[in-house]
PDB file of N, CA, C and O in Angstrom:
ATOM      1  N   MET A   1       0.854  -1.175   0.000  1.00  0.00           N
ATOM      2  CA  MET A   1       0.000   0.000   0.000  1.00  0.00           C
ATOM      3  C   MET A   1       0.895   1.232   0.000  1.00  0.00           C
ATOM      4  O   MET A   1       1.788   1.357   0.839  1.00  0.00           O
ATOM      5  N   SER A   2       0.659   2.127  -0.929  1.00  0.00           N
ATOM      6  CA  SER A   2       1.490   3.329  -1.042  1.00  0.00           C
ATOM      7  C   SER A   2       1.131   4.338   0.042  1.00  0.00           C
ATOM      8  O   SER A   2       0.089   4.238   0.689  1.00  0.00           O
ATOM      9  N   VAL A   3       2.014   5.305   0.223  1.00  0.00           N
ATOM     10  CA  VAL A   3       1.772   6.375   1.189  1.00  0.00           C
ATOM     11  C   VAL A   3       0.503   7.145   0.823  1.00  0.00           C
ATOM     12  O   VAL A   3      -0.278   7.515   1.700  1.00  0.00           O
ATOM     13  N   LEU A   4       0.297   7.387  -0.483  1.00  0.00           N
ATOM     14  CA  LEU A   4      -0.897   8.108  -0.920  1.00  0.00           C
ATOM     15  C   LEU A   4      -2.170   7.331  -0.602  1.00  0.00           C
ATOM     16  O   LEU A   4      -3.175   7.913  -0.195  1.00  0.00           O
ATOM     17  N   THR A   5      -2.123   6.026  -0.789  1.00  0.00           N
ATOM     18  CA  THR A   5      -3.284   5.190  -0.483  1.00  0.00           C
ATOM     19  C   THR A   5      -3.584   5.228   1.005  1.00  0.00           C
ATOM     20  O   THR A   5      -4.746   5.312   1.404  1.00  0.00           O
ATOM     21  N   LYS A   6      -2.542   5.166   1.831  1.00  0.00           N
ATOM     22  CA  LYS A   6      -2.732   5.233   3.280  1.00  0.00           C
ATOM     23  C   LYS A   6      -3.292   6.596   3.685  1.00  0.00           C
ATOM     24  O   LYS A   6      -4.170   6.676   4.544  1.00  0.00           O
ATOM     25  N   GLU A   7      -2.797   7.648   3.082  1.00  0.00           N
ATOM     26  CA  GLU A   7      -3.272   8.997   3.399  1.00  0.00           C
ATOM     27  C   GLU A   7      -4.735   9.147   2.997  1.00  0.00           C
ATOM     28  O   GLU A   7      -5.524   9.726   3.745  1.00  0.00           O
ATOM     29  N   LEU A   8      -5.102   8.639   1.838  1.00  0.00           N
ATOM     30  CA  LEU A   8      -6.488   8.722   1.377  1.00  0.00           C
ATOM     31  C   LEU A   8      -7.412   7.953   2.316  1.00  0.00           C
ATOM     32  O   LEU A   8      -8.502   8.428   2.635  1.00  0.00           O
ATOM     33  N   ALA A   9      -6.992   6.776   2.757  1.00  0.00           N
ATOM     34  CA  ALA A   9      -7.803   5.993   3.693  1.00  0.00           C
ATOM     35  C   ALA A   9      -7.975   6.752   5.005  1.00  0.00           C
ATOM     36  O   ALA A   9      -9.069   6.783   5.569  1.00  0.00           O
ATOM     37  N   PHE A  10      -6.904   7.360   5.486  1.00  0.00           N
ATOM     38  CA  PHE A  10      -6.968   8.159   6.717  1.00  0.00           C
ATOM     39  C   PHE A  10      -7.908   9.343   6.536  1.00  0.00           C
ATOM     40  O   PHE A  10      -8.750   9.611   7.392  1.00  0.00           O
ATOM     41  N   GLN A  11      -7.762  10.051   5.419  1.00  0.00           N
ATOM     42  CA  GLN A  11      -8.613  11.207   5.120  1.00  0.00           C
ATOM     43  C   GLN A  11     -10.080  10.795   5.087  1.00  0.00           C
ATOM     44  O   GLN A  11     -10.925  11.456   5.692  1.00  0.00           O
ATOM     45  N   ASN A  12     -10.380   9.725   4.396  1.00  0.00           N
ATOM     46  CA  ASN A  12     -11.767   9.274   4.292  1.00  0.00           C
ATOM     47  C   ASN A  12     -12.332   8.860   5.649  1.00  0.00           C
ATOM     48  O   ASN A  12     -13.513   9.078   5.921  1.00  0.00           O
ATOM     49  N   ASP A  13     -11.502   8.267   6.498  1.00  0.00           N
ATOM     50  CA  ASP A  13     -11.942   7.883   7.836  1.00  0.00           C
ATOM     51  C   ASP A  13     -12.259   9.122   8.678  1.00  0.00           C
ATOM     52  O   ASP A  13     -13.267   9.155   9.384  1.00  0.00           O
ATOM     53  N   VAL A  14     -11.405  10.128   8.602  1.00  0.00           N
ATOM     54  CA  VAL A  14     -11.641  11.375   9.345  1.00  0.00           C
ATOM     55  C   VAL A  14     -12.935  12.026   8.871  1.00  0.00           C
ATOM     56  O   VAL A  14     -13.749  12.463   9.685  1.00  0.00           O
ATOM     57  N   ILE A  15     -13.123  12.091   7.569  1.00  0.00           N
ATOM     58  CA  ILE A  15     -14.343  12.693   7.011  1.00  0.00           C
ATOM     59  C   ILE A  15     -15.579  11.926   7.462  1.00  0.00           C
ATOM     60  O   ILE A  15     -16.576  12.532   7.852  1.00  0.00           O
ATOM     61  N   ALA A  16     -15.522  10.608   7.413  1.00  0.00           N
ATOM     62  CA  ALA A  16     -16.664   9.785   7.831  1.00  0.00           C
ATOM     63  C   ALA A  16     -16.993  10.017   9.302  1.00  0.00           C
ATOM     64  O   ALA A  16     -18.166  10.119   9.663  1.00  0.00           O
ATOM     65  N   GLN A  17     -15.982  10.099  10.146  1.00  0.00           N
ATOM     66  CA  GLN A  17     -16.214  10.335  11.571  1.00  0.00           C
ATOM     67  C   GLN A  17     -16.791  11.730  11.825  1.00  0.00           C
ATOM     68  O   GLN A  17     -17.657  11.898  12.684  1.00  0.00           O
ATOM     69  N   MET A  18     -16.316  12.721  11.083  1.00  0.00           N
ATOM     70  CA  MET A  18     -16.854  14.075  11.252  1.00  0.00           C
ATOM     71  C   MET A  18     -18.314  14.138  10.802  1.00  0.00           C
ATOM     72  O   MET A  18     -19.143  14.761  11.465  1.00  0.00           O
ATOM     73  N   GLU A  19     -18.623  13.500   9.690  1.00  0.00           N
ATOM     74  CA  GLU A  19     -20.013  13.483   9.216  1.00  0.00           C
ATOM     75  C   GLU A  19     -20.914  12.749  10.206  1.00  0.00           C
ATOM     76  O   GLU A  19     -22.051  13.163  10.433  1.00  0.00           O
ATOM     77  N   ALA A  20     -20.418  11.668  10.792  1.00  0.00           N
ATOM     78  CA  ALA A  20     -21.194  10.917  11.778  1.00  0.00           C
ATOM     79  C   ALA A  20     -21.474  11.761  13.020  1.00  0.00           C
ATOM     80  O   ALA A  20     -22.461  11.538  13.721  1.00  0.00           O
ATOM     81  N   ALA A  21     -20.601  12.726  13.283  1.00  0.00           N
ATOM     82  CA  ALA A  21     -20.765  13.607  14.443  1.00  0.00           C
ATOM     83  C   ALA A  21     -21.601  14.847  14.108  1.00  0.00           C
ATOM     84  O   ALA A  21     -21.773  15.723  14.955  1.00  0.00           O
ATOM     85  N   GLY A  22     -22.121  14.926  12.874  1.00  0.00           N
ATOM     86  CA  GLY A  22     -23.000  16.037  12.524  1.00  0.00           C
ATOM     87  C   GLY A  22     -22.400  17.089  11.609  1.00  0.00           C
ATOM     88  O   GLY A  22     -23.094  18.030  11.223  1.00  0.00           O
ATOM     89  N   TRP A  23     -21.138  16.958  11.254  1.00  0.00           N
ATOM     90  CA  TRP A  23     -20.522  17.924  10.336  1.00  0.00           C
ATOM     91  C   TRP A  23     -21.080  17.702   8.938  1.00  0.00           C
ATOM     92  O   TRP A  23     -21.461  16.587   8.585  1.00  0.00           O
ATOM     93  N   LYS A  24     -21.127  18.764   8.149  1.00  0.00           N
ATOM     94  CA  LYS A  24     -21.558  18.672   6.755  1.00  0.00           C
ATOM     95  C   LYS A  24     -20.336  18.687   5.855  1.00  0.00           C
ATOM     96  O   LYS A  24     -19.378  19.420   6.097  1.00  0.00           O
ATOM     97  N   LEU A  25     -20.380  17.873   4.818  1.00  0.00           N
ATOM     98  CA  LEU A  25     -19.314  17.862   3.830  1.00  0.00           C
ATOM     99  C   LEU A  25     -19.542  19.034   2.889  1.00  0.00           C
ATOM    100  O   LEU A  25     -20.606  19.146   2.280  1.00  0.00           O
ATOM    101  N   GLY A  26     -18.567  19.891   2.769  1.00  0.00           N
ATOM    102  CA  GLY A  26     -18.708  21.084   1.946  1.00  0.00           C
ATOM    103  C   GLY A  26     -18.719  20.768   0.465  1.00  0.00           C
ATOM    104  O   GLY A  26     -18.089  19.814   0.009  1.00  0.00           O
ATOM    105  N   ASP A  27     -19.442  21.581  -0.270  1.00  0.00           N
ATOM    106  CA  ASP A  27     -19.501  21.475  -1.721  1.00  0.00           C
ATOM    107  C   ASP A  27     -18.621  22.580  -2.287  1.00  0.00           C
ATOM    108  O   ASP A  27     -18.889  23.759  -2.053  1.00  0.00           O
ATOM    109  N   PRO A  28     -17.583  22.224  -3.025  1.00  0.00           N
ATOM    110  CA  PRO A  28     -16.677  23.251  -3.530  1.00  0.00           C
ATOM    111  C   PRO A  28     -17.357  24.280  -4.435  1.00  0.00           C
ATOM    112  O   PRO A  28     -16.835  25.380  -4.618  1.00  0.00           O
ATOM    113  N   VAL A  29     -18.503  23.938  -4.995  1.00  0.00           N
ATOM    114  CA  VAL A  29     -19.217  24.884  -5.856  1.00  0.00           C
ATOM    115  C   VAL A  29     -19.645  26.111  -5.060  1.00  0.00           C
ATOM    116  O   VAL A  29     -19.617  27.221  -5.591  1.00  0.00           O
ATOM    117  N   GLY A  30     -20.043  25.940  -3.795  1.00  0.00           N
ATOM    118  CA  GLY A  30     -20.507  27.055  -2.985  1.00  0.00           C
ATOM    119  C   GLY A  30     -19.423  27.779  -2.218  1.00  0.00           C
ATOM    120  O   GLY A  30     -19.712  28.701  -1.456  1.00  0.00           O
ATOM    121  N   TYR A  31     -18.167  27.371  -2.409  1.00  0.00           N
ATOM    122  CA  TYR A  31     -17.058  27.955  -1.659  1.00  0.00           C
ATOM    123  C   TYR A  31     -16.488  29.163  -2.391  1.00  0.00           C
ATOM    124  O   TYR A  31     -16.118  29.074  -3.561  1.00  0.00           O
ATOM    125  N   ASN A  32     -16.420  30.280  -1.701  1.00  0.00           N
ATOM    126  CA  ASN A  32     -15.855  31.507  -2.271  1.00  0.00           C
ATOM    127  C   ASN A  32     -14.370  31.527  -1.921  1.00  0.00           C
ATOM    128  O   ASN A  32     -13.998  31.859  -0.795  1.00  0.00           O
ATOM    129  N   ARG A  33     -13.541  31.179  -2.868  1.00  0.00           N
ATOM    130  CA  ARG A  33     -12.096  31.066  -2.609  1.00  0.00           C
ATOM    131  C   ARG A  33     -11.458  32.399  -2.277  1.00  0.00           C
ATOM    132  O   ARG A  33     -10.549  32.452  -1.449  1.00  0.00           O
ATOM    133  N   SER A  34     -11.903  33.466  -2.893  1.00  0.00           N
ATOM    134  CA  SER A  34     -11.272  34.763  -2.639  1.00  0.00           C
ATOM    135  C   SER A  34     -11.535  35.249  -1.217  1.00  0.00           C
ATOM    136  O   SER A  34     -10.703  35.944  -0.635  1.00  0.00           O
ATOM    137  N   LEU A  35     -12.698  34.883  -0.651  1.00  0.00           N
ATOM    138  CA  LEU A  35     -13.024  35.285   0.714  1.00  0.00           C
ATOM    139  C   LEU A  35     -12.797  34.161   1.727  1.00  0.00           C
ATOM    140  O   LEU A  35     -12.842  34.386   2.936  1.00  0.00           O
ATOM    141  N   ALA A  36     -12.555  32.956   1.221  1.00  0.00           N
ATOM    142  CA  ALA A  36     -12.350  31.766   2.061  1.00  0.00           C
ATOM    143  C   ALA A  36     -13.565  31.499   2.950  1.00  0.00           C
ATOM    144  O   ALA A  36     -13.431  31.223   4.142  1.00  0.00           O
ATOM    145  N   LEU A  37     -14.762  31.589   2.342  1.00  0.00           N
ATOM    146  CA  LEU A  37     -16.014  31.390   3.059  1.00  0.00           C
ATOM    147  C   LEU A  37     -17.011  30.633   2.183  1.00  0.00           C
ATOM    148  O   LEU A  37     -16.925  30.667   0.955  1.00  0.00           O
ATOM    149  N   TYR A  38     -17.947  29.957   2.824  1.00  0.00           N
ATOM    150  CA  TYR A  38     -19.112  29.435   2.122  1.00  0.00           C
ATOM    151  C   TYR A  38     -20.148  30.556   2.162  1.00  0.00           C
ATOM    152  O   TYR A  38     -20.842  30.736   3.163  1.00  0.00           O
ATOM    153  N   SER A  39     -20.245  31.289   1.091  1.00  0.00           N
ATOM    154  CA  SER A  39     -21.065  32.499   1.033  1.00  0.00           C
ATOM    155  C   SER A  39     -22.502  32.261   1.453  1.00  0.00           C
ATOM    156  O   SER A  39     -23.037  33.011   2.270  1.00  0.00           O
ATOM    157  N   GLU A  40     -23.127  31.246   0.920  1.00  0.00           N
ATOM    158  CA  GLU A  40     -24.536  30.982   1.218  1.00  0.00           C
ATOM    159  C   GLU A  40     -24.741  30.704   2.708  1.00  0.00           C
ATOM    160  O   GLU A  40     -25.729  31.146   3.294  1.00  0.00           O
ATOM    161  N   ASP A  41     -23.817  29.981   3.313  1.00  0.00           N
ATOM    162  CA  ASP A  41     -23.930  29.666   4.745  1.00  0.00           C
ATOM    163  C   ASP A  41     -23.789  30.919   5.604  1.00  0.00           C
ATOM    164  O   ASP A  41     -24.541  31.110   6.560  1.00  0.00           O
ATOM    165  N   VAL A  42     -22.828  31.768   5.264  1.00  0.00           N
ATOM    166  CA  VAL A  42     -22.584  32.967   6.075  1.00  0.00           C
ATOM    167  C   VAL A  42     -23.769  33.920   5.991  1.00  0.00           C
ATOM    168  O   VAL A  42     -24.264  34.388   7.017  1.00  0.00           O
ATOM    169  N   VAL A  43     -24.220  34.204   4.793  1.00  0.00           N
ATOM    170  CA  VAL A  43     -25.351  35.122   4.620  1.00  0.00           C
ATOM    171  C   VAL A  43     -26.621  34.497   5.195  1.00  0.00           C
ATOM    172  O   VAL A  43     -27.416  35.190   5.830  1.00  0.00           O
ATOM    173  N   GLY A  44     -26.817  33.212   4.981  1.00  0.00           N
ATOM    174  CA  GLY A  44     -27.987  32.523   5.517  1.00  0.00           C
ATOM    175  C   GLY A  44     -28.039  32.567   7.036  1.00  0.00           C
ATOM    176  O   GLY A  44     -29.112  32.714   7.621  1.00  0.00           O
ATOM    177  N   LEU A  45     -26.882  32.438   7.674  1.00  0.00           N
ATOM    178  CA  LEU A  45     -26.832  32.471   9.134  1.00  0.00           C
ATOM    179  C   LEU A  45     -27.319  33.814   9.666  1.00  0.00           C
ATOM    180  O   LEU A  45     -28.142  33.863  10.580  1.00  0.00           O
ATOM    181  N   VAL A  46     -26.814  34.897   9.097  1.00  0.00           N
ATOM    182  CA  VAL A  46     -27.229  36.216   9.598  1.00  0.00           C
ATOM    183  C   VAL A  46     -28.691  36.492   9.267  1.00  0.00           C
ATOM    184  O   VAL A  46     -29.397  37.100  10.071  1.00  0.00           O
ATOM    185  N   LYS A  47     -29.153  36.061   8.111  1.00  0.00           N
ATOM    186  CA  LYS A  47     -30.566  36.254   7.753  1.00  0.00           C
ATOM    187  C   LYS A  47     -31.483  35.503   8.716  1.00  0.00           C
ATOM    188  O   LYS A  47     -32.519  36.023   9.131  1.00  0.00           O
ATOM    189  N   ASP A  48     -31.093  34.273   9.069  1.00  0.00           N
ATOM    190  CA  ASP A  48     -31.929  33.437   9.940  1.00  0.00           C
ATOM    191  C   ASP A  48     -31.884  33.859  11.401  1.00  0.00           C
ATOM    192  O   ASP A  48     -32.891  33.777  12.103  1.00  0.00           O
ATOM    193  N   THR A  49     -30.735  34.304  11.856  1.00  0.00           N
ATOM    194  CA  THR A  49     -30.578  34.590  13.288  1.00  0.00           C
ATOM    195  C   THR A  49     -30.767  36.055  13.651  1.00  0.00           C
ATOM    196  O   THR A  49     -31.044  36.375  14.807  1.00  0.00           O
ATOM    197  N   GLN A  50     -30.621  36.955  12.668  1.00  0.00           N
ATOM    198  CA  GLN A  50     -30.723  38.388  12.944  1.00  0.00           C
ATOM    199  C   GLN A  50     -31.480  39.090  11.823  1.00  0.00           C
ATOM    200  O   GLN A  50     -30.935  39.980  11.170  1.00  0.00           O
ATOM    201  N   PRO A  51     -32.734  38.697  11.596  1.00  0.00           N
ATOM    202  CA  PRO A  51     -33.467  39.253  10.451  1.00  0.00           C
ATOM    203  C   PRO A  51     -33.629  40.771  10.486  1.00  0.00           C
ATOM    204  O   PRO A  51     -33.585  41.417   9.439  1.00  0.00           O
ATOM    205  N   GLU A  52     -33.816  41.351  11.673  1.00  0.00           N
ATOM    206  CA  GLU A  52     -33.980  42.805  11.743  1.00  0.00           C
ATOM    207  C   GLU A  52     -32.678  43.519  11.389  1.00  0.00           C
ATOM    208  O   GLU A  52     -32.686  44.521  10.675  1.00  0.00           O
ATOM    209  N   GLN A  53     -31.574  43.003  11.889  1.00  0.00           N
ATOM    210  CA  GLN A  53     -30.273  43.601  11.566  1.00  0.00           C
ATOM    211  C   GLN A  53     -29.969  43.427  10.074  1.00  0.00           C
ATOM    212  O   GLN A  53     -29.387  44.312   9.447  1.00  0.00           O
ATOM    213  N   TRP A  54     -30.365  42.286   9.513  1.00  0.00           N
ATOM    214  CA  TRP A  54     -30.133  42.053   8.092  1.00  0.00           C
ATOM    215  C   TRP A  54     -30.913  43.072   7.255  1.00  0.00           C
ATOM    216  O   TRP A  54     -30.393  43.592   6.268  1.00  0.00           O
ATOM    217  N   GLU A  55     -32.143  43.355   7.643  1.00  0.00           N
ATOM    218  CA  GLU A  55     -32.944  44.343   6.912  1.00  0.00           C
ATOM    219  C   GLU A  55     -32.295  45.725   6.973  1.00  0.00           C
ATOM    220  O   GLU A  55     -32.278  46.445   5.975  1.00  0.00           O
ATOM    221  N   LYS A  56     -31.772  46.090   8.111  1.00  0.00           N
ATOM    222  CA  LYS A  56     -31.075  47.372   8.245  1.00  0.00           C
ATOM    223  C   LYS A  56     -29.841  47.401   7.350  1.00  0.00           C
ATOM    224  O   LYS A  56     -29.556  48.405   6.698  1.00  0.00           O
ATOM    225  N   PHE A  57     -29.113  46.281   7.328  1.00  0.00           N
ATOM    226  CA  PHE A  57     -27.908  46.204   6.497  1.00  0.00           C
ATOM    227  C   PHE A  57     -28.293  46.346   5.017  1.00  0.00           C
ATOM    228  O   PHE A  57     -27.619  47.041   4.256  1.00  0.00           O
ATOM    229  N   CYS A  58     -29.377  45.683   4.624  1.00  0.00           N
ATOM    230  CA  CYS A  58     -29.842  45.767   3.232  1.00  0.00           C
ATOM    231  C   CYS A  58     -30.235  47.188   2.856  1.00  0.00           C
ATOM    232  O   CYS A  58     -30.040  47.610   1.716  1.00  0.00           O
ATOM    233  N   ALA A  59     -30.788  47.925   3.810  1.00  0.00           N
ATOM    234  CA  ALA A  59     -31.152  49.317   3.542  1.00  0.00           C
ATOM    235  C   ALA A  59     -29.905  50.169   3.324  1.00  0.00           C
ATOM    236  O   ALA A  59     -29.925  51.111   2.531  1.00  0.00           O
ATOM    237  N   LEU A  60     -28.819  49.841   4.027  1.00  0.00           N
ATOM    238  CA  LEU A  60     -27.568  50.590   3.860  1.00  0.00           C
ATOM    239  C   LEU A  60     -26.852  50.241   2.559  1.00  0.00           C
ATOM    240  O   LEU A  60     -26.203  51.093   1.952  1.00  0.00           O
ATOM    241  N   TYR A  61     -26.974  48.996   2.139  1.00  0.00           N
ATOM    242  CA  TYR A  61     -26.281  48.505   0.939  1.00  0.00           C
ATOM    243  C   TYR A  61     -27.282  47.810   0.013  1.00  0.00           C
ATOM    244  O   TYR A  61     -27.245  46.588  -0.132  1.00  0.00           O
ATOM    245  N   PRO A  62     -28.169  48.574  -0.611  1.00  0.00           N
ATOM    246  CA  PRO A  62     -29.229  47.958  -1.415  1.00  0.00           C
ATOM    247  C   PRO A  62     -28.753  47.294  -2.710  1.00  0.00           C
ATOM    248  O   PRO A  62     -29.424  46.398  -3.223  1.00  0.00           O
ATOM    249  N   ALA A  63     -27.627  47.714  -3.231  1.00  0.00           N
ATOM    250  CA  ALA A  63     -27.173  47.192  -4.525  1.00  0.00           C
ATOM    251  C   ALA A  63     -26.851  45.696  -4.463  1.00  0.00           C
ATOM    252  O   ALA A  63     -27.325  44.929  -5.301  1.00  0.00           O
ATOM    253  N   ASN A  64     -26.058  45.280  -3.489  1.00  0.00           N
ATOM    254  CA  ASN A  64     -25.690  43.870  -3.362  1.00  0.00           C
ATOM    255  C   ASN A  64     -25.335  43.591  -1.908  1.00  0.00           C
ATOM    256  O   ASN A  64     -24.161  43.434  -1.574  1.00  0.00           O
ATOM    257  N   PRO A  65     -26.340  43.528  -1.042  1.00  0.00           N
ATOM    258  CA  PRO A  65     -26.057  43.399   0.386  1.00  0.00           C
ATOM    259  C   PRO A  65     -25.310  42.114   0.751  1.00  0.00           C
ATOM    260  O   PRO A  65     -24.463  42.125   1.645  1.00  0.00           O
ATOM    261  N   GLY A  66     -25.612  41.021   0.074  1.00  0.00           N
ATOM    262  CA  GLY A  66     -24.935  39.762   0.380  1.00  0.00           C
ATOM    263  C   GLY A  66     -23.436  39.850   0.151  1.00  0.00           C
ATOM    264  O   GLY A  66     -22.650  39.435   1.003  1.00  0.00           O
ATOM    265  N   GLN A  67     -23.039  40.383  -0.988  1.00  0.00           N
ATOM    266  CA  GLN A  67     -21.618  40.507  -1.295  1.00  0.00           C
ATOM    267  C   GLN A  67     -20.935  41.485  -0.351  1.00  0.00           C
ATOM    268  O   GLN A  67     -19.821  41.237   0.108  1.00  0.00           O
ATOM    269  N   LYS A  68     -21.602  42.594  -0.064  1.00  0.00           N
ATOM    270  CA  LYS A  68     -21.020  43.580   0.854  1.00  0.00           C
ATOM    271  C   LYS A  68     -20.832  42.975   2.238  1.00  0.00           C
ATOM    272  O   LYS A  68     -19.807  43.198   2.882  1.00  0.00           O
ATOM    273  N   TYR A  69     -21.817  42.212   2.696  1.00  0.00           N
ATOM    274  CA  TYR A  69     -21.711  41.579   4.012  1.00  0.00           C
ATOM    275  C   TYR A  69     -20.532  40.603   4.036  1.00  0.00           C
ATOM    276  O   TYR A  69     -19.760  40.586   4.995  1.00  0.00           O
ATOM    277  N   LEU A  70     -20.394  39.805   3.001  1.00  0.00           N
ATOM    278  CA  LEU A  70     -19.289  38.845   2.929  1.00  0.00           C
ATOM    279  C   LEU A  70     -17.936  39.557   2.959  1.00  0.00           C
ATOM    280  O   LEU A  70     -17.001  39.100   3.616  1.00  0.00           O
ATOM    281  N   GLU A  71     -17.843  40.660   2.254  1.00  0.00           N
ATOM    282  CA  GLU A  71     -16.594  41.438   2.262  1.00  0.00           C
ATOM    283  C   GLU A  71     -16.297  41.966   3.656  1.00  0.00           C
ATOM    284  O   GLU A  71     -15.149  41.935   4.099  1.00  0.00           O
ATOM    285  N   ARG A  72     -17.319  42.450   4.351  1.00  0.00           N
ATOM    286  CA  ARG A  72     -17.133  42.975   5.709  1.00  0.00           C
ATOM    287  C   ARG A  72     -16.709  41.865   6.669  1.00  0.00           C
ATOM    288  O   ARG A  72     -15.828  42.068   7.505  1.00  0.00           O
ATOM    289  N   VAL A  73     -17.331  40.698   6.551  1.00  0.00           N
ATOM    290  CA  VAL A  73     -16.952  39.553   7.399  1.00  0.00           C
ATOM    291  C   VAL A  73     -15.505  39.167   7.133  1.00  0.00           C
ATOM    292  O   VAL A  73     -14.735  38.949   8.068  1.00  0.00           O
ATOM    293  N   ALA A  74     -15.135  39.082   5.861  1.00  0.00           N
ATOM    294  CA  ALA A  74     -13.766  38.715   5.506  1.00  0.00           C
ATOM    295  C   ALA A  74     -12.759  39.736   6.041  1.00  0.00           C
ATOM    296  O   ALA A  74     -11.682  39.355   6.500  1.00  0.00           O
ATOM    297  N   GLU A  75     -13.093  41.012   5.987  1.00  0.00           N
ATOM    298  CA  GLU A  75     -12.215  42.056   6.536  1.00  0.00           C
ATOM    299  C   GLU A  75     -11.986  41.843   8.029  1.00  0.00           C
ATOM    300  O   GLU A  75     -10.859  41.950   8.514  1.00  0.00           O
ATOM    301  N   GLN A  76     -13.061  41.543   8.753  1.00  0.00           N
ATOM    302  CA  GLN A  76     -12.943  41.335  10.193  1.00  0.00           C
ATOM    303  C   GLN A  76     -12.144  40.075  10.505  1.00  0.00           C
ATOM    304  O   GLN A  76     -11.354  40.054  11.448  1.00  0.00           O
ATOM    305  N   LEU A  77     -12.347  39.043   9.723  1.00  0.00           N
ATOM    306  CA  LEU A  77     -11.583  37.811   9.937  1.00  0.00           C
ATOM    307  C   LEU A  77     -10.097  38.027   9.660  1.00  0.00           C
ATOM    308  O   LEU A  77      -9.243  37.446  10.329  1.00  0.00           O
ATOM    309  N   ASP A  78      -9.799  38.857   8.679  1.00  0.00           N
ATOM    310  CA  ASP A  78      -8.399  39.162   8.375  1.00  0.00           C
ATOM    311  C   ASP A  78      -7.730  39.908   9.522  1.00  0.00           C
ATOM    312  O   ASP A  78      -6.521  39.789   9.723  1.00  0.00           O
ATOM    313  N   LYS A  79      -8.513  40.676  10.274  1.00  0.00           N
ATOM    314  CA  LYS A  79      -7.976  41.441  11.400  1.00  0.00           C
ATOM    315  C   LYS A  79      -7.754  40.585  12.637  1.00  0.00           C
ATOM    316  O   LYS A  79      -6.980  40.958  13.519  1.00  0.00           O
ATOM    317  N   ALA A  80      -8.421  39.446  12.709  1.00  0.00           N
ATOM    318  CA  ALA A  80      -8.357  38.603  13.904  1.00  0.00           C
ATOM    319  C   ALA A  80      -6.946  38.070  14.115  1.00  0.00           C
ATOM    320  O   ALA A  80      -6.251  37.716  13.162  1.00  0.00           O
ATOM    321  N   ASP A  81      -6.539  38.018  15.363  1.00  0.00           N
ATOM    322  CA  ASP A  81      -5.250  37.458  15.732  1.00  0.00           C
ATOM    323  C   ASP A  81      -5.408  35.943  15.815  1.00  0.00           C
ATOM    324  O   ASP A  81      -6.134  35.452  16.680  1.00  0.00           O
ATOM    325  N   PRO A  82      -4.743  35.190  14.932  1.00  0.00           N
ATOM    326  CA  PRO A  82      -4.910  33.736  14.946  1.00  0.00           C
ATOM    327  C   PRO A  82      -4.407  33.090  16.232  1.00  0.00           C
ATOM    328  O   PRO A  82      -4.729  31.935  16.511  1.00  0.00           O
ATOM    329  N   ASN A  83      -3.633  33.812  17.007  1.00  0.00           N
ATOM    330  CA  ASN A  83      -3.101  33.269  18.247  1.00  0.00           C
ATOM    331  C   ASN A  83      -3.935  33.663  19.460  1.00  0.00           C
ATOM    332  O   ASN A  83      -3.586  33.314  20.588  1.00  0.00           O
ATOM    333  N   ALA A  84      -5.026  34.381  19.245  1.00  0.00           N
ATOM    334  CA  ALA A  84      -5.846  34.848  20.366  1.00  0.00           C
ATOM    335  C   ALA A  84      -6.708  33.711  20.882  1.00  0.00           C
ATOM    336  O   ALA A  84      -7.680  33.315  20.239  1.00  0.00           O
ATOM    337  N   ALA A  85      -6.352  33.194  22.028  1.00  0.00           N
ATOM    338  CA  ALA A  85      -7.138  32.130  22.646  1.00  0.00           C
ATOM    339  C   ALA A  85      -8.035  32.699  23.737  1.00  0.00           C
ATOM    340  O   ALA A  85      -8.992  32.050  24.158  1.00  0.00           O
ATOM    341  N   ASP A  86      -7.735  33.883  24.184  1.00  0.00           N
ATOM    342  CA  ASP A  86      -8.481  34.518  25.261  1.00  0.00           C
ATOM    343  C   ASP A  86      -9.681  35.237  24.655  1.00  0.00           C
ATOM    344  O   ASP A  86      -9.507  36.176  23.877  1.00  0.00           O
ATOM    345  N   THR A  87     -10.890  34.813  24.997  1.00  0.00           N
ATOM    346  CA  THR A  87     -12.089  35.420  24.425  1.00  0.00           C
ATOM    347  C   THR A  87     -12.275  36.858  24.852  1.00  0.00           C
ATOM    348  O   THR A  87     -13.091  37.570  24.267  1.00  0.00           O
ATOM    349  N   ARG A  88     -11.542  37.305  25.853  1.00  0.00           N
ATOM    350  CA  ARG A  88     -11.623  38.708  26.266  1.00  0.00           C
ATOM    351  C   ARG A  88     -10.714  39.583  25.423  1.00  0.00           C
ATOM    352  O   ARG A  88     -10.767  40.809  25.521  1.00  0.00           O
ATOM    353  N   SER A  89      -9.886  38.973  24.602  1.00  0.00           N
ATOM    354  CA  SER A  89      -8.956  39.713  23.762  1.00  0.00           C
ATOM    355  C   SER A  89      -9.717  40.522  22.721  1.00  0.00           C
ATOM    356  O   SER A  89     -10.662  40.007  22.124  1.00  0.00           O
ATOM    357  N   PRO A  90      -9.332  41.776  22.485  1.00  0.00           N
ATOM    358  CA  PRO A  90     -10.038  42.578  21.481  1.00  0.00           C
ATOM    359  C   PRO A  90      -9.893  42.030  20.065  1.00  0.00           C
ATOM    360  O   PRO A  90     -10.665  42.402  19.181  1.00  0.00           O
ATOM    361  N   SER A  91      -8.923  41.159  19.838  1.00  0.00           N
ATOM    362  CA  SER A  91      -8.740  40.612  18.501  1.00  0.00           C
ATOM    363  C   SER A  91      -9.433  39.272  18.333  1.00  0.00           C
ATOM    364  O   SER A  91      -9.324  38.651  17.276  1.00  0.00           O
ATOM    365  N   HIS A  92     -10.155  38.805  19.374  1.00  0.00           N
ATOM    366  CA  HIS A  92     -10.865  37.541  19.294  1.00  0.00           C
ATOM    367  C   HIS A  92     -12.243  37.772  18.717  1.00  0.00           C
ATOM    368  O   HIS A  92     -12.999  38.597  19.228  1.00  0.00           O
ATOM    369  N   ILE A  93     -12.583  37.046  17.648  1.00  0.00           N
ATOM    370  CA  ILE A  93     -13.903  37.129  17.034  1.00  0.00           C
ATOM    371  C   ILE A  93     -14.647  35.851  17.399  1.00  0.00           C
ATOM    372  O   ILE A  93     -14.176  34.758  17.084  1.00  0.00           O
ATOM    373  N   PRO A  94     -15.790  35.965  18.051  1.00  0.00           N
ATOM    374  CA  PRO A  94     -16.537  34.763  18.433  1.00  0.00           C
ATOM    375  C   PRO A  94     -17.105  34.050  17.222  1.00  0.00           C
ATOM    376  O   PRO A  94     -17.762  33.019  17.365  1.00  0.00           O
TER     377      PRO A  94
END
């Protein structure tokens, strides 16, 4: 068995265990590589959990609120300190 075959078996086992625990397997079609986000999931989350805030955001950016929101999220994620483990840290994004 080659190293690649062993790695593929390991990868598939990890994926199967994550799916069994409730994780969803991502579809590369919905992945926005430039922003490193699943656009539909991010926008859907804010629409579902904060509908009033989403309406206000849409009023501010009527042309393309979804894209503008994704850009704003990506900007904030870029600012986050990857080493911030302390949730009280100003650079920690929940």
